[in-house]
PyMOL Python script that loads the backbone (N, CA, C, O; Angstrom):
from pymol import cmd

cmd.read_pdbstr("""\
ATOM      1  N   UNK A   1     -81.044 -26.267-110.257  1.00  0.00           N
ATOM      2  CA  UNK A   1     -81.583 -25.121-110.097  1.00  0.00           C
ATOM      3  C   UNK A   1     -82.452 -24.821-109.573  1.00  0.00           C
ATOM      4  O   UNK A   1     -83.510 -25.441-109.676  1.00  0.00           O
ATOM      5  N   UNK A   2     -82.297 -23.726-108.802  1.00  0.00           N
ATOM      6  CA  UNK A   2     -83.316 -23.592-107.499  1.00  0.00           C
ATOM      7  C   UNK A   2     -85.065 -22.726-107.898  1.00  0.00           C
ATOM      8  O   UNK A   2     -85.529 -22.131-108.871  1.00  0.00           O
ATOM      9  N   UNK A   3     -85.461 -23.031-106.799  1.00  0.00           N
ATOM     10  CA  UNK A   3     -87.374 -23.249-107.703  1.00  0.00           C
ATOM     11  C   UNK A   3     -87.684 -22.313-106.416  1.00  0.00           C
ATOM     12  O   UNK A   3     -86.965 -22.224-105.421  1.00  0.00           O
ATOM     13  N   UNK A   4     -88.808 -21.688-106.629  1.00  0.00           N
ATOM     14  CA  UNK A   4     -89.042 -20.768-105.336  1.00  0.00           C
ATOM     15  C   UNK A   4     -89.201 -21.165-103.699  1.00  0.00           C
ATOM     16  O   UNK A   4     -89.801 -22.130-103.226  1.00  0.00           O
ATOM     17  N   UNK A   5     -88.650 -20.371-103.176  1.00  0.00           N
ATOM     18  CA  UNK A   5     -88.345 -21.038-101.690  1.00  0.00           C
ATOM     19  C   UNK A   5     -87.172 -21.252-101.373  1.00  0.00           C
ATOM     20  O   UNK A   5     -86.715 -21.050-100.248  1.00  0.00           O
ATOM     21  N   UNK A   6     -86.198 -21.939-102.892  1.00  0.00           N
ATOM     22  CA  UNK A   6     -85.403 -22.654-102.605  1.00  0.00           C
ATOM     23  C   UNK A   6     -84.026 -22.630-103.149  1.00  0.00           C
ATOM     24  O   UNK A   6     -83.326 -23.611-103.401  1.00  0.00           O
ATOM     25  N   UNK A   7     -83.644 -21.002-103.341  1.00  0.00           N
ATOM     26  CA  UNK A   7     -82.619 -21.020-103.848  1.00  0.00           C
ATOM     27  C   UNK A   7     -81.437 -21.203-103.813  1.00  0.00           C
ATOM     28  O   UNK A   7     -81.107 -20.259-103.095  1.00  0.00           O
ATOM     29  N   UNK A   8     -80.655 -21.650-104.022  1.00  0.00           N
ATOM     30  CA  UNK A   8     -79.137 -22.158-103.839  1.00  0.00           C
ATOM     31  C   UNK A   8     -78.082 -20.579-103.555  1.00  0.00           C
ATOM     32  O   UNK A   8     -78.474 -19.582-104.160  1.00  0.00           O
ATOM     33  N   UNK A   9     -77.503 -20.512-103.146  1.00  0.00           N
ATOM     34  CA  UNK A   9     -76.368 -19.331-102.786  1.00  0.00           C
ATOM     35  C   UNK A   9     -75.655 -18.743-104.327  1.00  0.00           C
ATOM     36  O   UNK A   9     -75.040 -19.418-105.153  1.00  0.00           O
ATOM     37  N   UNK A  10     -75.879 -17.721-104.361  1.00  0.00           N
ATOM     38  CA  UNK A  10     -74.569 -17.184-105.621  1.00  0.00           C
ATOM     39  C   UNK A  10     -73.378 -17.223-105.315  1.00  0.00           C
ATOM     40  O   UNK A  10     -72.849 -16.759-104.305  1.00  0.00           O
ATOM     41  N   UNK A  11     -72.784 -17.928-106.410  1.00  0.00           N
ATOM     42  CA  UNK A  11     -71.588 -17.570-106.368  1.00  0.00           C
ATOM     43  C   UNK A  11     -70.933 -16.757-106.951  1.00  0.00           C
ATOM     44  O   UNK A  11     -70.757 -17.027-108.139  1.00  0.00           O
ATOM     45  N   UNK A  12     -70.368 -15.600-106.494  1.00  0.00           N
ATOM     46  CA  UNK A  12     -69.596 -14.887-107.036  1.00  0.00           C
ATOM     47  C   UNK A  12     -68.326 -14.848-107.516  1.00  0.00           C
ATOM     48  O   UNK A  12     -67.626 -15.007-106.516  1.00  0.00           O
ATOM     49  N   UNK A  13     -67.547 -14.716-108.563  1.00  0.00           N
ATOM     50  CA  UNK A  13     -66.193 -14.337-109.183  1.00  0.00           C
ATOM     51  C   UNK A  13     -65.830 -12.659-109.387  1.00  0.00           C
ATOM     52  O   UNK A  13     -66.490 -11.724-109.841  1.00  0.00           O
ATOM     53  N   UNK A  14     -64.536 -12.757-108.856  1.00  0.00           N
ATOM     54  CA  UNK A  14     -64.090 -11.539-108.538  1.00  0.00           C
ATOM     55  C   UNK A  14     -63.082 -11.381-109.803  1.00  0.00           C
ATOM     56  O   UNK A  14     -62.160 -12.179-109.977  1.00  0.00           O
ATOM     57  N   UNK A  15     -63.345 -10.233-110.714  1.00  0.00           N
ATOM     58  CA  UNK A  15     -62.126 -10.110-111.298  1.00  0.00           C
ATOM     59  C   UNK A  15     -61.062  -9.118-111.126  1.00  0.00           C
ATOM     60  O   UNK A  15     -61.348  -8.077-110.534  1.00  0.00           O
ATOM     61  N   UNK A  16     -60.276  -9.240-111.415  1.00  0.00           N
ATOM     62  CA  UNK A  16     -59.073  -8.129-110.703  1.00  0.00           C
ATOM     63  C   UNK A  16     -57.835  -7.878-111.849  1.00  0.00           C
ATOM     64  O   UNK A  16     -57.587  -8.764-112.667  1.00  0.00           O
ATOM     65  N   UNK A  17     -57.210  -6.813-111.840  1.00  0.00           N
ATOM     66  CA  UNK A  17     -55.874  -7.209-112.285  1.00  0.00           C
ATOM     67  C   UNK A  17     -55.029  -7.722-112.404  1.00  0.00           C
ATOM     68  O   UNK A  17     -54.175  -7.652-113.289  1.00  0.00           O
ATOM     69  N   UNK A  18     -55.132  -8.554-111.225  1.00  0.00           N
ATOM     70  CA  UNK A  18     -54.060  -9.700-111.077  1.00  0.00           C
ATOM     71  C   UNK A  18     -54.545 -10.709-112.629  1.00  0.00           C
ATOM     72  O   UNK A  18     -53.749 -11.472-113.177  1.00  0.00           O
ATOM     73  N   UNK A  19     -55.661 -10.535-113.004  1.00  0.00           N
ATOM     74  CA  UNK A  19     -55.750 -11.395-113.759  1.00  0.00           C
ATOM     75  C   UNK A  19     -55.494 -11.504-115.720  1.00  0.00           C
ATOM     76  O   UNK A  19     -55.653 -12.311-116.636  1.00  0.00           O
ATOM     77  N   UNK A  20     -54.976  -9.999-115.467  1.00  0.00           N
ATOM     78  CA  UNK A  20     -54.681  -9.631-116.744  1.00  0.00           C
ATOM     79  C   UNK A  20     -53.295 -10.416-117.032  1.00  0.00           C
ATOM     80  O   UNK A  20     -53.122 -10.749-118.205  1.00  0.00           O
ATOM     81  N   UNK A  21     -52.266 -10.757-116.076  1.00  0.00           N
ATOM     82  CA  UNK A  21     -51.060 -11.006-116.769  1.00  0.00           C
ATOM     83  C   UNK A  21     -51.432 -12.356-117.073  1.00  0.00           C
ATOM     84  O   UNK A  21     -50.829 -12.976-117.949  1.00  0.00           O
ATOM     85  N   UNK A  22     -52.370 -12.861-116.425  1.00  0.00           N
ATOM     86  CA  UNK A  22     -53.043 -14.494-116.871  1.00  0.00           C
ATOM     87  C   UNK A  22     -53.333 -14.727-117.857  1.00  0.00           C
ATOM     88  O   UNK A  22     -53.048 -15.915-118.011  1.00  0.00           O
ATOM     89  N   UNK A  23     -53.825 -14.288-118.865  1.00  0.00           N
ATOM     90  CA  UNK A  23     -54.841 -13.613-119.367  1.00  0.00           C
ATOM     91  C   UNK A  23     -54.148 -13.506-121.083  1.00  0.00           C
ATOM     92  O   UNK A  23     -54.417 -14.224-122.046  1.00  0.00           O
ATOM     93  N   UNK A  24     -53.021 -12.131-120.978  1.00  0.00           N
ATOM     94  CA  UNK A  24     -52.299 -11.916-121.741  1.00  0.00           C
ATOM     95  C   UNK A  24     -51.376 -13.090-122.344  1.00  0.00           C
ATOM     96  O   UNK A  24     -50.844 -13.068-123.454  1.00  0.00           O
ATOM     97  N   UNK A  25     -51.295 -14.091-121.412  1.00  0.00           N
ATOM     98  CA  UNK A  25     -49.909 -15.208-121.684  1.00  0.00           C
ATOM     99  C   UNK A  25     -50.798 -15.686-122.659  1.00  0.00           C
ATOM    100  O   UNK A  25     -50.525 -15.804-123.853  1.00  0.00           O
ATOM    101  N   UNK A  26     -52.408 -16.095-121.853  1.00  0.00           N
ATOM    102  CA  UNK A  26     -52.774 -17.212-122.662  1.00  0.00           C
ATOM    103  C   UNK A  26     -53.078 -16.292-124.131  1.00  0.00           C
ATOM    104  O   UNK A  26     -52.841 -16.772-125.239  1.00  0.00           O
ATOM    105  N   UNK A  27     -53.425 -15.431-124.008  1.00  0.00           N
ATOM    106  CA  UNK A  27     -53.426 -14.669-125.354  1.00  0.00           C
ATOM    107  C   UNK A  27     -52.379 -14.567-126.513  1.00  0.00           C
ATOM    108  O   UNK A  27     -52.602 -14.689-127.717  1.00  0.00           O
ATOM    109  N   UNK A  28     -51.542 -14.392-126.073  1.00  0.00           N
ATOM    110  CA  UNK A  28     -49.890 -14.789-126.484  1.00  0.00           C
ATOM    111  C   UNK A  28     -49.568 -15.890-127.110  1.00  0.00           C
ATOM    112  O   UNK A  28     -48.990 -16.048-128.186  1.00  0.00           O
ATOM    113  N   UNK A  29     -50.257 -17.129-125.860  1.00  0.00           N
ATOM    114  CA  UNK A  29     -49.780 -18.249-126.541  1.00  0.00           C
ATOM    115  C   UNK A  29     -50.513 -19.257-127.485  1.00  0.00           C
ATOM    116  O   UNK A  29     -50.092 -20.308-127.969  1.00  0.00           O
ATOM    117  N   UNK A  30     -52.232 -18.392-127.664  1.00  0.00           N
ATOM    118  CA  UNK A  30     -52.796 -18.639-128.395  1.00  0.00           C
ATOM    119  C   UNK A  30     -52.397 -17.730-129.751  1.00  0.00           C
ATOM    120  O   UNK A  30     -52.011 -18.590-130.543  1.00  0.00           O
ATOM    121  N   UNK A  31     -52.347 -17.094-130.076  1.00  0.00           N
ATOM    122  CA  UNK A  31     -52.157 -15.976-131.307  1.00  0.00           C
ATOM    123  C   UNK A  31     -50.589 -16.913-132.165  1.00  0.00           C
ATOM    124  O   UNK A  31     -50.428 -17.248-133.338  1.00  0.00           O
ATOM    125  N   UNK A  32     -49.620 -17.086-130.856  1.00  0.00           N
ATOM    126  CA  UNK A  32     -48.785 -17.911-131.919  1.00  0.00           C
ATOM    127  C   UNK A  32     -49.454 -18.942-132.535  1.00  0.00           C
ATOM    128  O   UNK A  32     -49.682 -19.068-133.738  1.00  0.00           O
ATOM    129  N   UNK A  33     -49.828 -19.854-131.398  1.00  0.00           N
ATOM    130  CA  UNK A  33     -50.230 -21.087-131.786  1.00  0.00           C
ATOM    131  C   UNK A  33     -51.037 -21.424-133.171  1.00  0.00           C
ATOM    132  O   UNK A  33     -50.901 -22.408-133.897  1.00  0.00           O
ATOM    133  N   UNK A  34     -51.996 -20.208-133.325  1.00  0.00           N
ATOM    134  CA  UNK A  34     -52.955 -20.330-134.252  1.00  0.00           C
ATOM    135  C   UNK A  34     -52.543 -19.092-135.532  1.00  0.00           C
ATOM    136  O   UNK A  34     -53.266 -18.902-136.510  1.00  0.00           O
ATOM    137  N   UNK A  35     -51.826 -18.674-135.386  1.00  0.00           N
ATOM    138  CA  UNK A  35     -50.785 -17.694-136.369  1.00  0.00           C
ATOM    139  C   UNK A  35     -51.686 -16.350-136.427  1.00  0.00           C
ATOM    140  O   UNK A  35     -52.025 -15.883-137.515  1.00  0.00           O
ATOM    141  N   UNK A  36     -52.087 -15.705-135.094  1.00  0.00           N
ATOM    142  CA  UNK A  36     -52.973 -14.470-135.594  1.00  0.00           C
ATOM    143  C   UNK A  36     -52.423 -13.590-133.993  1.00  0.00           C
ATOM    144  O   UNK A  36     -51.711 -13.838-133.021  1.00  0.00           O
ATOM    145  N   UNK A  37     -53.300 -12.438-134.523  1.00  0.00           N
ATOM    146  CA  UNK A  37     -52.709 -11.324-133.456  1.00  0.00           C
ATOM    147  C   UNK A  37     -53.237 -11.861-132.315  1.00  0.00           C
ATOM    148  O   UNK A  37     -53.951 -12.856-132.191  1.00  0.00           O
ATOM    149  N   UNK A  38     -52.642 -10.792-131.163  1.00  0.00           N
ATOM    150  CA  UNK A  38     -53.483 -11.043-130.182  1.00  0.00           C
ATOM    151  C   UNK A  38     -54.613  -9.935-130.156  1.00  0.00           C
ATOM    152  O   UNK A  38     -55.434  -9.800-129.249  1.00  0.00           O
ATOM    153  N   UNK A  39     -54.563  -9.527-130.762  1.00  0.00           N
ATOM    154  CA  UNK A  39     -56.293  -8.416-130.628  1.00  0.00           C
ATOM    155  C   UNK A  39     -56.885  -9.514-131.628  1.00  0.00           C
ATOM    156  O   UNK A  39     -57.739  -9.791-130.786  1.00  0.00           O
ATOM    157  N   UNK A  40     -57.180 -10.358-132.645  1.00  0.00           N
ATOM    158  CA  UNK A  40     -58.165 -10.856-132.786  1.00  0.00           C
ATOM    159  C   UNK A  40     -58.121 -12.016-131.715  1.00  0.00           C
ATOM    160  O   UNK A  40     -59.176 -12.639-131.595  1.00  0.00           O
ATOM    161  N   UNK A  41     -56.969 -12.434-130.851  1.00  0.00           N
ATOM    162  CA  UNK A  41     -57.073 -13.476-129.740  1.00  0.00           C
ATOM    163  C   UNK A  41     -58.271 -12.839-129.005  1.00  0.00           C
ATOM    164  O   UNK A  41     -59.324 -13.374-128.658  1.00  0.00           O
ATOM    165  N   UNK A  42     -57.968 -11.913-128.894  1.00  0.00           N
ATOM    166  CA  UNK A  42     -58.558 -10.884-127.619  1.00  0.00           C
ATOM    167  C   UNK A  42     -60.331 -10.728-127.952  1.00  0.00           C
ATOM    168  O   UNK A  42     -61.272 -10.937-127.185  1.00  0.00           O
ATOM    169  N   UNK A  43     -60.335 -10.263-129.450  1.00  0.00           N
ATOM    170  CA  UNK A  43     -61.748 -10.251-130.658  1.00  0.00           C
ATOM    171  C   UNK A  43     -62.715 -11.668-129.914  1.00  0.00           C
ATOM    172  O   UNK A  43     -63.816 -11.833-129.388  1.00  0.00           O
ATOM    173  N   UNK A  44     -61.545 -12.454-130.261  1.00  0.00           N
ATOM    174  CA  UNK A  44     -62.486 -14.020-130.288  1.00  0.00           C
ATOM    175  C   UNK A  44     -63.060 -14.158-128.699  1.00  0.00           C
ATOM    176  O   UNK A  44     -64.171 -14.537-128.329  1.00  0.00           O
ATOM    177  N   UNK A  45     -61.813 -13.682-127.837  1.00  0.00           N
ATOM    178  CA  UNK A  45     -62.319 -13.833-126.344  1.00  0.00           C
ATOM    179  C   UNK A  45     -63.726 -13.369-126.699  1.00  0.00           C
ATOM    180  O   UNK A  45     -64.596 -14.227-126.848  1.00  0.00           O
ATOM    181  N   UNK A  46     -64.040 -11.972-126.860  1.00  0.00           N
ATOM    182  CA  UNK A  46     -65.151 -11.238-126.409  1.00  0.00           C
ATOM    183  C   UNK A  46     -66.552 -11.941-127.028  1.00  0.00           C
ATOM    184  O   UNK A  46     -67.693 -11.894-126.569  1.00  0.00           O
ATOM    185  N   UNK A  47     -66.157 -12.463-127.974  1.00  0.00           N
ATOM    186  CA  UNK A  47     -67.198 -13.362-128.821  1.00  0.00           C
ATOM    187  C   UNK A  47     -67.582 -14.191-128.019  1.00  0.00           C
ATOM    188  O   UNK A  47     -68.792 -14.292-127.816  1.00  0.00           O
ATOM    189  N   UNK A  48     -66.711 -14.970-127.376  1.00  0.00           N
ATOM    190  CA  UNK A  48     -67.195 -15.869-126.645  1.00  0.00           C
ATOM    191  C   UNK A  48     -67.954 -15.463-125.271  1.00  0.00           C
ATOM    192  O   UNK A  48     -68.867 -16.141-124.801  1.00  0.00           O
ATOM    193  N   UNK A  49     -67.399 -14.123-124.616  1.00  0.00           N
ATOM    194  CA  UNK A  49     -68.358 -13.828-123.716  1.00  0.00           C
ATOM    195  C   UNK A  49     -69.309 -13.385-123.713  1.00  0.00           C
ATOM    196  O   UNK A  49     -70.046 -13.208-122.744  1.00  0.00           O
ATOM    197  N   UNK A  50     -69.539 -13.027-125.172  1.00  0.00           N
ATOM    198  CA  UNK A  50     -71.011 -12.432-125.617  1.00  0.00           C
ATOM    199  C   UNK A  50     -71.753 -13.573-125.855  1.00  0.00           C
ATOM    200  O   UNK A  50     -72.948 -13.317-125.708  1.00  0.00           O
ATOM    201  N   UNK A  51     -71.511 -14.964-126.223  1.00  0.00           N
ATOM    202  CA  UNK A  51     -72.268 -15.905-126.425  1.00  0.00           C
ATOM    203  C   UNK A  51     -72.870 -16.268-124.469  1.00  0.00           C
ATOM    204  O   UNK A  51     -74.016 -16.361-124.029  1.00  0.00           O
ATOM    205  N   UNK A  52     -71.583 -16.381-123.777  1.00  0.00           N
ATOM    206  CA  UNK A  52     -71.782 -16.385-122.662  1.00  0.00           C
ATOM    207  C   UNK A  52     -72.796 -16.131-121.799  1.00  0.00           C
ATOM    208  O   UNK A  52     -73.397 -16.921-121.070  1.00  0.00           O
ATOM    209  N   UNK A  53     -72.949 -14.857-121.954  1.00  0.00           N
ATOM    210  CA  UNK A  53     -73.606 -13.481-121.952  1.00  0.00           C
ATOM    211  C   UNK A  53     -75.232 -13.933-122.041  1.00  0.00           C
ATOM    212  O   UNK A  53     -76.009 -14.106-121.102  1.00  0.00           O
ATOM    213  N   UNK A  54     -75.433 -14.040-123.215  1.00  0.00           N
ATOM    214  CA  UNK A  54     -76.957 -14.590-123.895  1.00  0.00           C
ATOM    215  C   UNK A  54     -77.232 -15.717-123.370  1.00  0.00           C
ATOM    216  O   UNK A  54     -78.414 -15.886-123.071  1.00  0.00           O
ATOM    217  N   UNK A  55     -75.961 -17.174-123.006  1.00  0.00           N
ATOM    218  CA  UNK A  55     -76.639 -18.144-122.598  1.00  0.00           C
ATOM    219  C   UNK A  55     -77.212 -18.085-121.024  1.00  0.00           C
ATOM    220  O   UNK A  55     -78.102 -18.586-120.337  1.00  0.00           O
ATOM    221  N   UNK A  56     -76.297 -17.301-120.935  1.00  0.00           N
ATOM    222  CA  UNK A  56     -77.023 -16.463-118.727  1.00  0.00           C
ATOM    223  C   UNK A  56     -78.167 -15.892-119.261  1.00  0.00           C
ATOM    224  O   UNK A  56     -79.059 -16.627-118.839  1.00  0.00           O
ATOM    225  N   UNK A  57     -78.691 -15.011-119.945  1.00  0.00           N
ATOM    226  CA  UNK A  57     -79.940 -14.517-119.919  1.00  0.00           C
ATOM    227  C   UNK A  57     -80.849 -15.278-120.266  1.00  0.00           C
ATOM    228  O   UNK A  57     -81.945 -15.019-119.770  1.00  0.00           O
ATOM    229  N   UNK A  58     -80.771 -16.513-121.248  1.00  0.00           N
ATOM    230  CA  UNK A  58     -81.554 -17.228-121.362  1.00  0.00           C
ATOM    231  C   UNK A  58     -82.023 -18.328-120.140  1.00  0.00           C
ATOM    232  O   UNK A  58     -83.114 -18.809-119.835  1.00  0.00           O
ATOM    233  N   UNK A  59     -80.861 -18.454-119.683  1.00  0.00           N
ATOM    234  CA  UNK A  59     -81.088 -19.483-118.294  1.00  0.00           C
ATOM    235  C   UNK A  59     -81.916 -18.637-117.457  1.00  0.00           C
ATOM    236  O   UNK A  59     -83.019 -19.004-117.051  1.00  0.00           O
ATOM    237  N   UNK A  60     -81.346 -17.385-117.166  1.00  0.00           N
ATOM    238  CA  UNK A  60     -82.115 -16.559-116.279  1.00  0.00           C
ATOM    239  C   UNK A  60     -83.272 -16.185-116.674  1.00  0.00           C
ATOM    240  O   UNK A  60     -83.956 -15.748-115.748  1.00  0.00           O
ATOM    241  N   UNK A  61     -84.074 -16.177-118.298  1.00  0.00           N
ATOM    242  CA  UNK A  61     -85.371 -16.432-118.272  1.00  0.00           C
ATOM    243  C   UNK A  61     -86.196 -17.203-117.992  1.00  0.00           C
ATOM    244  O   UNK A  61     -87.213 -16.912-117.362  1.00  0.00           O
ATOM    245  N   UNK A  62     -85.840 -18.577-118.503  1.00  0.00           N
ATOM    246  CA  UNK A  62     -86.406 -19.956-118.121  1.00  0.00           C
ATOM    247  C   UNK A  62     -86.734 -20.158-116.482  1.00  0.00           C
ATOM    248  O   UNK A  62     -87.775 -20.680-116.084  1.00  0.00           O
ATOM    249  N   UNK A  63     -85.463 -19.558-115.430  1.00  0.00           N
ATOM    250  CA  UNK A  63     -85.598 -19.746-114.279  1.00  0.00           C
ATOM    251  C   UNK A  63     -86.854 -18.954-113.722  1.00  0.00           C
ATOM    252  O   UNK A  63     -87.694 -19.475-112.989  1.00  0.00           O
ATOM    253  N   UNK A  64     -86.889 -17.661-114.144  1.00  0.00           N
ATOM    254  CA  UNK A  64     -88.087 -16.620-113.775  1.00  0.00           C
ATOM    255  C   UNK A  64     -89.447 -17.485-114.224  1.00  0.00           C
ATOM    256  O   UNK A  64     -90.359 -17.882-113.499  1.00  0.00           O
ATOM    257  N   UNK A  65     -89.305 -17.611-115.395  1.00  0.00           N
ATOM    258  CA  UNK A  65     -90.554 -18.446-115.760  1.00  0.00           C
ATOM    259  C   UNK A  65     -91.228 -19.104-114.732  1.00  0.00           C
ATOM    260  O   UNK A  65     -92.256 -18.837-114.109  1.00  0.00           O
ATOM    261  N   UNK A  66     -89.978 -20.535-114.668  1.00  0.00           N
ATOM    262  CA  UNK A  66     -90.250 -21.361-113.659  1.00  0.00           C
ATOM    263  C   UNK A  66     -91.139 -20.716-112.434  1.00  0.00           C
ATOM    264  O   UNK A  66     -92.073 -21.341-111.933  1.00  0.00           O
ATOM    265  N   UNK A  67     -90.744 -19.373-111.996  1.00  0.00           N
ATOM    266  CA  UNK A  67     -90.515 -19.198-110.692  1.00  0.00           C
ATOM    267  C   UNK A  67     -92.106 -18.231-110.494  1.00  0.00           C
ATOM    268  O   UNK A  67     -92.832 -18.264-109.501  1.00  0.00           O
ATOM    269  N   UNK A  68     -92.282 -17.576-111.513  1.00  0.00           N
ATOM    270  CA  UNK A  68     -93.737 -17.428-111.777  1.00  0.00           C
ATOM    271  C   UNK A  68     -94.688 -18.341-112.049  1.00  0.00           C
ATOM    272  O   UNK A  68     -95.819 -18.025-111.680  1.00  0.00           O
ATOM    273  N   UNK A  69     -94.587 -19.188-112.487  1.00  0.00           N
ATOM    274  CA  UNK A  69     -95.320 -20.297-112.777  1.00  0.00           C
ATOM    275  C   UNK A  69     -95.453 -21.021-111.230  1.00  0.00           C
ATOM    276  O   UNK A  69     -96.543 -21.583-111.123  1.00  0.00           O
ATOM    277  N   UNK A  70     -94.867 -21.103-110.393  1.00  0.00           N
ATOM    278  CA  UNK A  70     -95.288 -21.382-109.163  1.00  0.00           C
ATOM    279  C   UNK A  70     -95.636 -19.989-108.459  1.00  0.00           C
ATOM    280  O   UNK A  70     -96.710 -19.934-107.860  1.00  0.00           O
ATOM    281  N   UNK A  71     -94.991 -19.104-108.477  1.00  0.00           N
ATOM    282  CA  UNK A  71     -96.159 -18.125-107.723  1.00  0.00           C
ATOM    283  C   UNK A  71     -97.327 -17.551-108.014  1.00  0.00           C
ATOM    284  O   UNK A  71     -97.896 -16.723-107.302  1.00  0.00           O
ATOM    285  N   UNK A  72     -97.932 -18.216-109.666  1.00  0.00           N
ATOM    286  CA  UNK A  72     -99.335 -18.097-110.297  1.00  0.00           C
ATOM    287  C   UNK A  72     -99.847 -19.297-109.377  1.00  0.00           C
ATOM    288  O   UNK A  72    -100.877 -19.122-108.725  1.00  0.00           O
ATOM    289  N   UNK A  73     -99.113 -20.596-109.297  1.00  0.00           N
ATOM    290  CA  UNK A  73    -100.172 -21.727-108.584  1.00  0.00           C
ATOM    291  C   UNK A  73    -100.400 -21.818-107.062  1.00  0.00           C
ATOM    292  O   UNK A  73    -101.231 -22.528-106.495  1.00  0.00           O
ATOM    293  N   UNK A  74     -99.148 -20.623-106.270  1.00  0.00           N
ATOM    294  CA  UNK A  74     -99.787 -20.624-105.252  1.00  0.00           C
ATOM    295  C   UNK A  74    -100.959 -19.674-104.795  1.00  0.00           C
ATOM    296  O   UNK A  74    -101.718 -19.876-103.848  1.00  0.00           O
ATOM    297  N   UNK A  75    -100.956 -18.441-105.782  1.00  0.00           N
ATOM    298  CA  UNK A  75    -101.929 -17.313-106.040  1.00  0.00           C
ATOM    299  C   UNK A  75    -103.484 -17.823-106.216  1.00  0.00           C
ATOM    300  O   UNK A  75    -104.527 -17.637-105.589  1.00  0.00           O
ATOM    301  N   UNK A  76    -103.128 -18.519-107.320  1.00  0.00           N
ATOM    302  CA  UNK A  76    -104.258 -19.677-107.631  1.00  0.00           C
ATOM    303  C   UNK A  76    -105.114 -20.518-106.280  1.00  0.00           C
ATOM    304  O   UNK A  76    -106.314 -20.545-106.008  1.00  0.00           O
ATOM    305  N   UNK A  77    -103.873 -21.190-105.577  1.00  0.00           N
ATOM    306  CA  UNK A  77    -104.509 -22.012-104.448  1.00  0.00           C
ATOM    307  C   UNK A  77    -104.964 -21.030-103.396  1.00  0.00           C
ATOM    308  O   UNK A  77    -106.017 -21.330-102.834  1.00  0.00           O
ATOM    309  N   UNK A  78    -104.532 -20.218-103.126  1.00  0.00           N
ATOM    310  CA  UNK A  78    -104.951 -18.700-102.106  1.00  0.00           C
ATOM    311  C   UNK A  78    -105.840 -17.819-102.824  1.00  0.00           C
ATOM    312  O   UNK A  78    -105.758 -16.663-102.408  1.00  0.00           O
ATOM    313  N   UNK A  79    -106.708 -17.993-103.816  1.00  0.00           N
ATOM    314  CA  UNK A  79    -107.548 -17.428-104.228  1.00  0.00           C
ATOM    315  C   UNK A  79    -108.763 -18.675-104.022  1.00  0.00           C
ATOM    316  O   UNK A  79    -109.895 -18.524-103.561  1.00  0.00           O
ATOM    317  N   UNK A  80    -108.143 -19.895-104.508  1.00  0.00           N
ATOM    318  CA  UNK A  80    -109.341 -20.857-104.101  1.00  0.00           C
ATOM    319  C   UNK A  80    -109.497 -21.321-102.291  1.00  0.00           C
ATOM    320  O   UNK A  80    -110.453 -21.994-101.906  1.00  0.00           O
ATOM    321  N   UNK A  81    -108.589 -20.915-101.506  1.00  0.00           N
ATOM    322  CA  UNK A  81    -109.311 -20.843-100.494  1.00  0.00           C
ATOM    323  C   UNK A  81    -109.734 -19.824 -99.630  1.00  0.00           C
ATOM    324  O   UNK A  81    -110.247 -20.034 -98.531  1.00  0.00           O
ATOM    325  N   UNK A  82    -109.493 -18.565-100.190  1.00  0.00           N
ATOM    326  CA  UNK A  82    -110.078 -17.526 -99.743  1.00  0.00           C
ATOM    327  C   UNK A  82    -111.580 -17.560-100.650  1.00  0.00           C
ATOM    328  O   UNK A  82    -112.322 -16.591-100.490  1.00  0.00           O
ATOM    329  N   UNK A  83    -111.966 -18.526-101.473  1.00  0.00           N
ATOM    330  CA  UNK A  83    -113.041 -18.378-101.956  1.00  0.00           C
ATOM    331  C   UNK A  83    -114.187 -19.296-101.110  1.00  0.00           C
ATOM    332  O   UNK A  83    -115.317 -19.042-100.692  1.00  0.00           O
ATOM    333  N   UNK A  84    -113.203 -20.650-101.067  1.00  0.00           N
ATOM    334  CA  UNK A  84    -113.800 -21.192 -99.413  1.00  0.00           C
ATOM    335  C   UNK A  84    -114.358 -21.019 -98.364  1.00  0.00           C
ATOM    336  O   UNK A  84    -115.198 -21.754 -97.847  1.00  0.00           O
ATOM    337  N   UNK A  85    -113.760 -19.628 -97.807  1.00  0.00           N
ATOM    338  CA  UNK A  85    -114.100 -19.483 -96.758  1.00  0.00           C
ATOM    339  C   UNK A  85    -115.364 -18.226 -96.745  1.00  0.00           C
ATOM    340  O   UNK A  85    -116.133 -17.900 -95.842  1.00  0.00           O
ATOM    341  N   UNK A  86    -115.191 -17.663 -98.247  1.00  0.00           N
ATOM    342  CA  UNK A  86    -116.452 -16.986 -98.863  1.00  0.00           C
ATOM    343  C   UNK A  86    -117.801 -18.193 -98.495  1.00  0.00           C
ATOM    344  O   UNK A  86    -118.637 -18.459 -97.632  1.00  0.00           O
ATOM    345  N   UNK A  87    -117.589 -18.381 -99.053  1.00  0.00           N
ATOM    346  CA  UNK A  87    -118.856 -19.631 -99.311  1.00  0.00           C
ATOM    347  C   UNK A  87    -119.411 -20.296 -98.006  1.00  0.00           C
ATOM    348  O   UNK A  87    -120.590 -20.481 -97.707  1.00  0.00           O
ATOM    349  N   UNK A  88    -118.383 -20.583 -97.365  1.00  0.00           N
ATOM    350  CA  UNK A  88    -118.609 -20.986 -95.528  1.00  0.00           C
ATOM    351  C   UNK A  88    -119.181 -20.147 -94.539  1.00  0.00           C
ATOM    352  O   UNK A  88    -119.679 -20.480 -93.463  1.00  0.00           O
ATOM    353  N   UNK A  89    -119.019 -18.755 -95.149  1.00  0.00           N
ATOM    354  CA  UNK A  89    -118.794 -18.083 -94.384  1.00  0.00           C
ATOM    355  C   UNK A  89    -120.337 -17.541 -93.946  1.00  0.00           C
ATOM    356  O   UNK A  89    -120.468 -16.712 -93.045  1.00  0.00           O
TER     357      UNK A  89
END
""", "prot")
cmd.dss("prot")
cmd.show_as("cartoon", "prot")
cmd.util.cbc("prot")
cmd.orient("prot")
């Protein structure tokens, strides 16, 4: 996980209509394998996507908390440095 000032470059994944054929082929295979409708397989995939989005939101919150803690430490150091200049001056 990146830290303040050291964020790795994000890798974006593009989803296009080219992915539909592969997705529907897999959905059809899974529907036959599990004796479900393709609609049920697609609904199950939607549930998994919701769980993935939730996990990403939690991870993002954790990273944000760590970054805010780092920023807080930097502000404390800056405040101390300014205070020491006031005392010395």
